[in-house]
N, C-alpha and C positions, 0 to 999 in steps of 0.2 A: 504494500500500500504506500510505501514511501514515508515521508516525513510527516509527523503528526504534531499538532499544537493544541493545548487546552486553553480556552479563553473563558473567562467567567465575569459575572457581575453579581456582587454579594452585598447585602445591606447589613447582615448581622453575623456573618462569618460561617454559617453552615454550608453555603454553596462553595465558598473558598476552600473549606476543609475537604469536600468531595473532589473539587478540582485538583487540589494538591495530591490527594491519594491516587487519583487517576494518572496524574503526571508521574508520580513515583513508580507506579506499576508499569506504565508504558515507556518510562525513561525518556520523557519528552518535555519540551518547554511548556511552562504554565504562565499565563499572563492575564491581568485584568483587562476588561474591555477598553477602558480609557487608554491604556498603553498600546493595546492591539490596534486601535484606530490610527495610531501614528506609526505603526510598524509595517515593514514590507512583508506581506503574507504570501507572496508569490512562491517561495521555496517549499511551502507546505502542500501536501496532497490531501490531508485529512484535517478537518477542523472539528474539535469537540467543544461545544459551547454549553455553558451552564449558567442558569439564572434562577433566582428565587421566584416562586409563584406570587403574583400580585394581582388579585381580583381575576383569577383564572388566566391571566397573561403571564408570560415569562419575562422577567425583568431584563431589559436590554436586548431582547431578541430582535426587535424591529431594527435597531441600530446594527446588529450583527448581520441581519439579512441584507441590509443595504450594502454593507461591506462585502458580503458574499456575491452580490450581483456581478462583480468582476471575475468571479471564480465559479462559473456554472458547472464546469467539469469536475470540480473537486468534491470530495466526500464531506458530508455534514452529519454529525451526530449531536443530538441535543439532550441535555438532562435538566430537569426542573426539580427544584427542592422546595418542599413545603412542610407545614406542620401536621397536615392531615394524614391519616393512615392510607396506605396503598390500597387501591381496589383494582379488580381485573379490567375495568373499563376506563380507568383514569388516563392512561397513556394515549389511548385512542381519542378521548375527549380533548386532551391537550393538543394533540396533533391537529385535530379538526379546527380548533380555535386559533392556533398559533402558526401553523406552517402554510405559507402561500401555496396555492394550487400548483404552480409551476415547479415547486420543490418537493411535493408530497411523495412522488415516486422514488426519490433517492435520499430521503431524510427520515431518520428514526428518532423518536423521543423516548427517554427513560425518565421515570419518576423516582426520586429518593426522598425519604422522610428526613426532615431537618429538625427544627425545634422552634421554640419561641422564647424571646427574651425582650420584654418591653423596654428595658433600660438601654438596649442597643439600637432602638429605633430612633429616627430623627423626630423632631418635634411634630411635624405634620402627621407622620405615620402613627406616632404615639397617640395623638388626639383622635385620629380615625379609629384606632383600636379601642380607645377608652369609650368612644361613642358606641362601638359594637358591643363592648362589655355591658354598657348600660341597657342596650336593646335586649341582649340575651338575658340579663338579670331580671328584666321585667316579665319574661315568659314564665309561665308556671313550670316548676321543676319537672313535672312528669311529661312536659312537651318539649324539653330540650333534647337535642341530639347528643350522641356520645362526643362528637367533635366539639359541640358548644360547651358541654360539661368540662371536657379536657382543657379547652381554651380558658374558661373561667378559672380553673385551678392554676393554669400557667401564669396568670396575671400576678399571683402571689409568690409563686416559686418557678423560676425559669426552667424550661425543659429542653433536653438535648436527646433526640432520638437517632442521631447520626450513627451509622454502622458501616464500617469499611466493607463488609461482605456485600452490601447493596450494590457495589460497583461491578460485581462479577459478571452480571448479564451484559453490561455495557462493554466490558473488556472482551467477553466472548464474541459479541457482535463485531467489535473492532477487528478481532483476529479473523473472523470469518470473512469480513470484507477484504482484509489483507490477502487472504488465500485466493479469493475469487479475482482480485485485481492482479495478483502476481501470476496467476495461471495462464 
């Protein structure tokens, strides 16, 4: 498959942690999106992009896709990081909402569970989350989803669900792409 780079945009560090683990496993360069936008990406054959989930969008992905416009023939693997538990349909839902039609045939999304730490959010995001907490708190307890219950608990005690084993599927996919490209 040639040369790979991992690019990420992270607000609270969970996405960066996964990006660094992937970079270690693939022994490739890891860089944040701001740096990548100034960097010559021509030498790379595969881009792995990671961003945190933000209202079902993947943070920084639109910027990354603009950068990828110049590299139609290059491989793109995406991972999204969020606090909600993995479900069997989540990756397909994320792909449908976040990948442009022109790239759907050659782009794969993986979802990894991150965590939640209110203190690491900027002021605007913190206010939005506090408004969400207020809305959830007003719901009768028996009508709250498991995610809502978990989120309310995380306001008082930060949670970190990151797990290095989560990246195995992405690494296997990368390796399979390498074999098919090298064949």
